[in-house]
C-alpha positions, 0 to 999 in steps of 0.5 A, spaced: 706 054 858 703 052 864 695 051 863 693 056 868 698 062 865 695 060 858 688 061 861 690 068 864 693 071 858 687 069 854 683 073 859 687 079 859 687 079 852 679 079 852 678 084 858 684 089 856 681 096 853 687 100 851 693 104 854 689 110 855 685 107 861 686 103 867 685 096 864 683 091 869 686 084 867 681 078 868 686 074 873 682 069 877 687 070 883 693 075 884 697 078 890 703 082 892 707 075 892 705 073 885 705 080 881 708 076 875 701 074 873 699 081 871 705 082 866 701 084 860 708 084 856 708 091 854 714 095 857 710 102 857 705 100 862 706 099 870 703 092 872 701 091 879 695 087 883 690 091 887 685 088 891 686 081 887 685 084 880 691 086 875 692 093 873 696 095 867 697 103 867 700 107 862 707 109 864 707 116 866 712 120 861 709 127 862 715 133 863 710 139 864 713 142 858 708 144 853 713 144 848 714 137 847 709 131 845 710 126 850 709 118 849 712 112 851 716 107 846 719 100 848 719 102 855 722 109 854 719 116 855 720 120 848 719 127 848 718 130 841 719 137 840 712 141 838 712 144 831 709 151 832 707 154 825 700 157 823 702 158 816 702 165 816 709 169 814 707 175 818 708 172 824 713 169 829 712 162 831 715 160 838 713 155 843 712 157 850 714 152 855 708 154 860 703 155 855 705 152 848 705 155 841 705 163 841 704 167 834 706 174 834 705 179 829 711 182 825 711 190 826 709 193 820 705 187 817 698 186 815 694 182 821 687 181 823 685 184 830 679 180 830 675 187 830 670 187 825 669 195 826 677 196 824 680 196 817 687 196 815 690 192 821 697 193 822 702 190 827 705 196 831 712 197 834 710 193 840 708 187 836 700 188 837 695 188 831 691 194 831 686 197 826 683 203 824 676 205 826 672 204 820 669 210 818 661 210 818 658 216 815 652 217 811 653 225 810 646 226 814 647 230 820 640 227 823 643 220 824 647 217 829 652 213 825 655 207 828 659 200 826 655 194 828 661 189 832 657 183 830 658 184 823 662 190 821 656 193 818 655 201 819 648 203 822 645 210 821 640 211 827 635 217 826 636 222 831 630 222 837 630 229 836 630 231 828 632 238 827 626 243 826 621 238 829 617 241 835 619 238 842 619 240 850 625 242 853 621 242 860 622 249 861 616 253 862 619 259 861 621 258 854 617 258 848 617 255 840 621 249 843 625 246 837 630 240 836 637 242 833 643 237 833 639 232 837 637 237 842 631 240 844 631 248 845 626 253 846 627 261 846 626 265 852 619 267 854 619 275 854 616 278 860 615 286 859 609 290 861 613 296 859 613 299 866 619 302 868 617 301 876 616 293 875 621 288 875 618 283 870 620 276 871 617 269 868 615 264 874 619 257 872 614 253 876 608 256 872 611 259 866 607 265 868 610 272 867 610 276 874 611 284 874 613 286 881 612 293 883 618 297 885 618 301 891 619 308 890 624 309 895 629 304 898 636 304 901 641 299 904 639 302 911 631 300 910 631 295 905 625 291 909 621 296 905 622 291 899 620 285 902 614 282 898 612 277 902 614 271 897 619 266 900 620 265 893 623 271 891 630 275 893 628 282 895 634 287 895 634 294 894 639 296 888 640 304 886 634 306 890 629 301 887 626 295 890 628 288 886 624 282 887 627 277 883 625 269 883 629 265 888 634 261 883 633 254 883 636 251 877 640 245 878 643 245 871 640 238 870 635 238 864 632 232 867 629 235 873 623 241 873 626 246 878 621 250 882 620 254 889 615 252 894 615 256 901 622 258 900 625 251 898 627 249 892 623 243 889 627 239 883 621 234 880 624 228 876 622 229 869 618 223 867 620 219 861 615 213 859 613 211 852 608 206 855 612 200 852 614 194 857 620 192 852 624 199 853 628 202 858 626 209 859 631 214 861 632 222 861 638 224 857 642 229 862 645 232 856 639 235 853 633 233 857 630 229 852 627 222 853 631 216 851 627 209 850 632 204 849 631 196 848 633 192 855 640 189 854 639 181 853 632 182 851 630 179 844 628 185 839 628 187 832 634 190 828 630 192 822 636 188 818 633 182 813 639 179 813 640 177 821 636 173 826 636 172 833 636 179 834 637 182 841 639 188 845 647 190 846 650 194 851 655 199 847 658 202 853 658 209 855 656 215 851 662 220 852 658 226 851 652 224 855 655 220 860 649 215 859 650 207 857 648 206 849 644 200 847 642 198 840 638 192 837 643 188 833 643 181 830 645 175 833 648 171 827 647 171 820 641 169 816 645 165 811 649 160 813 648 153 810 654 150 814 658 148 808 665 150 808 665 149 800 660 155 799 661 162 800 654 165 803 652 172 802 645 175 804 642 181 800 640 186 805 634 189 800 631 183 800 633 178 805 635 173 800 641 168 801 646 166 796 651 160 797 656 161 791 662 155 790 668 157 794 673 159 789 678 162 793 678 159 800 679 164 806 687 166 808 690 161 803 695 163 798 693 166 791 695 170 785 691 177 784 694 178 777 697 184 780 705 185 779 705 191 784 702 187 790 705 181 794 703 176 799 696 175 796 691 171 800 684 170 799 679 174 803 671 174 802 672 169 796 676 174 793 684 174 792 687 181 794 695 182 795 698 188 799 701 194 795 708 194 794 712 200 798 
């Protein structure tokens, strides 16, 4: 071999990196007229000369098919079919040329819908994994029962308006306001001076009783005699007697204080303020009670000893009140030693962590020793099967 070519070959071997990147061969000189000096002897690279330096680029073998693994061998493109197998007998495994492997559950088999707040997940006739909502019920009529989406645990939040406790329904014409089923309700104030010649009413703006004297005589032809000079009353003659009824200003919104001023209805928003800058204070348009929610995304304390990095989550609209519901929930489990060979649990009463050796690795096959079950698999470090039907 010519001495110069030997030198070029040695330099190429030293400076060539690998076939996954462009290799600049250390040729002293190369040009379009002598590209042979750039030949690296690999049939799976395209060798050329650019700006006086050799390039050895991998041969392109892509076929735009996500169901093949494309490579080069002896200068020829090789397309090896991709094997799609998730090891789950309850799924149909196919390959989509555009996206790759697709694993679809089989109708009637058990599956996992990825929602910690559902149970008995089963593949539907449309081959979608659907679970039954987990029932969270502490049999206590004074709590709102929900499921924590981050850990699947039930939470039981005491009512903001416990039954039997005193409250304020914002209506000055009710008395003895008390909570019932998380709603504040009062008894209508009775205004009665036991005088048949007066119209007895309660003034919604002051809560005071008013006793308007009836006109002794009136008729539809002389109803003006019933005018009491108050723009906030409706003056009419009924059965020969004047009635001076308060102007109706109730907008059916428990979060406003409705009154009349100079004949005009005034709706003053009810003020809800707990003095805590870390809460979002609103009035519940369903029962008029104040709600002090945590602020979405802010750090908070969920009261659970087994969670850390707690923050406020938006649980969506409440179908009863039409308001968004917020709840403080743990960001992640306190107990995680990041060891795949241990099953990590936390005592909710003490917050103490336990790292037990894994005896039944998750989703692996096992034998639960029950002849009336099949498809036994590990779940939560225990072996469980599906009951035979």
